[in-house]
KOLMAR-151992 format. One record per residue (C-alpha): chain; x, y, z. Coordinates in Angstrom, 2 decimals. Layout:
   ch         x         y         z
    A         X         Y         Z
...
***
This chain:
   ch         x         y         z
    A     20.16     -2.72      2.18
    A     19.20     -2.72     -1.48
    A     18.26      0.69     -2.89
    A     14.88     -0.43     -4.23
    A     13.95     -2.19     -0.99
    A     15.00      0.84      1.02
    A     12.82      3.04     -1.18
    A      9.84      0.69     -0.89
    A     10.17      0.59      2.89
    A     10.28      4.38      3.03
    A      7.11      4.43      0.93
    A      5.49      2.10      3.46
    A      6.43      4.39      6.34
    A      5.13      7.45      4.51
    A      1.90      5.75      3.46
    A      1.13      4.61      6.99
    A      1.94      8.09      8.28
    A     -0.43      9.66      5.75
    A     -3.22      7.23      6.65
    A     -2.72      7.91     10.37
    A     -2.86     11.66      9.71
    A     -6.03     11.12      7.66
    A     -7.60      9.30     10.59
    A     -6.47     12.02     13.01
    A     -7.82     14.82     10.81
    A    -11.03     12.96     10.03
    A    -12.62     12.30      6.69
    A    -15.16     15.07      7.23
    A    -12.45     17.73      7.04
    A    -10.95     19.12      3.86
    A     -7.48     18.49      5.30
    A     -8.35     14.84      5.94
    A     -9.63     14.42      2.40
    A     -6.53     16.05      0.92
    A     -4.34     13.78      3.02
    A     -6.20     10.71      1.77
    A     -5.75     11.82     -1.84
    A     -2.03     12.31     -1.11
    A     -1.99      8.70      0.06
    A     -3.66      7.60     -3.17
    A     -0.84      9.18     -5.20
    A      1.86      7.60     -3.05
    A      0.17      4.19     -3.22
    A     -0.06      4.38     -7.00
    A      3.61      5.32     -7.32
    A      4.62      2.57     -4.90
    A      2.64     -0.08     -6.73
    A      4.18      0.95    -10.03
    A      7.66      0.43     -8.54
    A      6.68     -3.03     -7.33
    A      5.05     -3.95    -10.64
    A      7.95     -2.77    -12.79
    A     11.01     -3.38    -10.62
    A     10.27     -5.94     -7.90
    A      7.83     -8.54     -9.21
    A      9.46     -9.02    -12.65
    A     12.83     -9.76    -11.05
    A     11.29    -12.18     -8.56
    A      9.26    -13.81    -11.33
    A     12.49    -14.72    -13.13
    A     13.89    -16.32    -10.02
    A     12.98    -19.34     -7.98
    A     10.50    -17.10     -6.16
    A      8.06    -16.73     -9.04
    A      5.15    -18.41     -7.24
    A      5.57    -16.25     -4.14
    A      5.90    -13.10     -6.22
    A      2.76    -13.97     -8.17
    A      0.79    -14.65     -4.99
    A      1.82    -11.30     -3.53
    A      1.03     -9.48     -6.79
    A     -2.43    -11.04     -7.11
    A     -3.24    -10.34     -3.47
    A     -2.12     -6.73     -3.83
    A     -4.31     -6.18     -6.89
    A     -7.35     -7.14     -4.83
    A     -6.32     -4.96     -1.91
    A     -5.54     -2.06     -4.23
    A     -8.99     -2.33     -5.77
    A    -10.59     -2.07     -2.34
    A     -8.44      0.90     -1.34
    A     -9.00      2.79     -4.58
    A    -12.73      2.09     -4.44
    A    -12.78      3.52     -0.91
    A    -10.84      6.64     -1.91
    A    -12.89      7.19     -5.07
    A    -16.07      7.16     -2.97
    A    -14.68      9.99     -0.84
    A    -16.66     12.72     -2.58
    A    -19.90     10.78     -3.01
    A    -20.25      8.75      0.18
    A    -21.63      9.90      3.46
    A    -18.67     10.56      5.69
    A    -20.29      8.78      8.57
    A    -19.02      6.43     11.22
    A    -19.23      3.42      8.89
    A    -16.97      5.12      6.33
    A    -14.48      5.97      9.08
    A    -14.57      2.35     10.28
    A    -13.85      1.23      6.73
    A    -10.73      3.41      6.72
    A     -9.68      1.72      9.96
    A    -10.11     -1.72      8.38
    A     -8.09     -0.65      5.34
    A     -5.27      0.69      7.51
    A     -5.21     -2.53      9.53
    A     -5.16     -4.72      6.40
    A     -2.46     -2.58      4.82
    A     -0.29     -2.79      7.95
    A     -0.48     -6.59      7.85
    A      0.35     -6.62      4.15
    A      3.33     -4.31      4.63
    A      4.62     -6.49      7.45
    A      4.39     -9.58      5.24
    A      6.17     -7.84      2.35
    A      9.00     -6.68      4.57
    A      9.40    -10.05      6.29
    A      8.81    -12.46      3.40
    A      9.04    -10.78      0.01
    A     11.76     -8.16      0.29
    A     14.36    -10.56      1.75
    A     13.85    -12.82     -1.29
    A     14.68     -9.90     -3.55
    A     17.71     -8.93     -1.49
    A     19.02    -12.53     -1.50
    A     19.15    -12.37     -5.26
    A     21.54     -9.45     -5.03
    A     19.33     -7.52     -7.45
***
């Protein structure tokens, strides 16, 4: 497996683990909040890798349209996630906020699955 793809998949595993731990700890606890902020850092680092190493290579290949679609979709999802995390200190940590975290986790799981099934194999085929 390609080194970059392996690294991105490990990021996915770690991010999902952090989000699960956040849900387990609860957003009303300091530990849950810290865990969510840890996830924010990992997500930012992961997205930077994709933006600088994955998408540019795919954009130069015959997969430019697919890469662009994934990149645009991720920007929207990232905005929602960062908005959610940035509201952590100012929002009421009520049931609705916890449900929103559940929706984000579910959406992120689907996105990760699509990346690993559709996008990453394109990159690996290129032998990059």
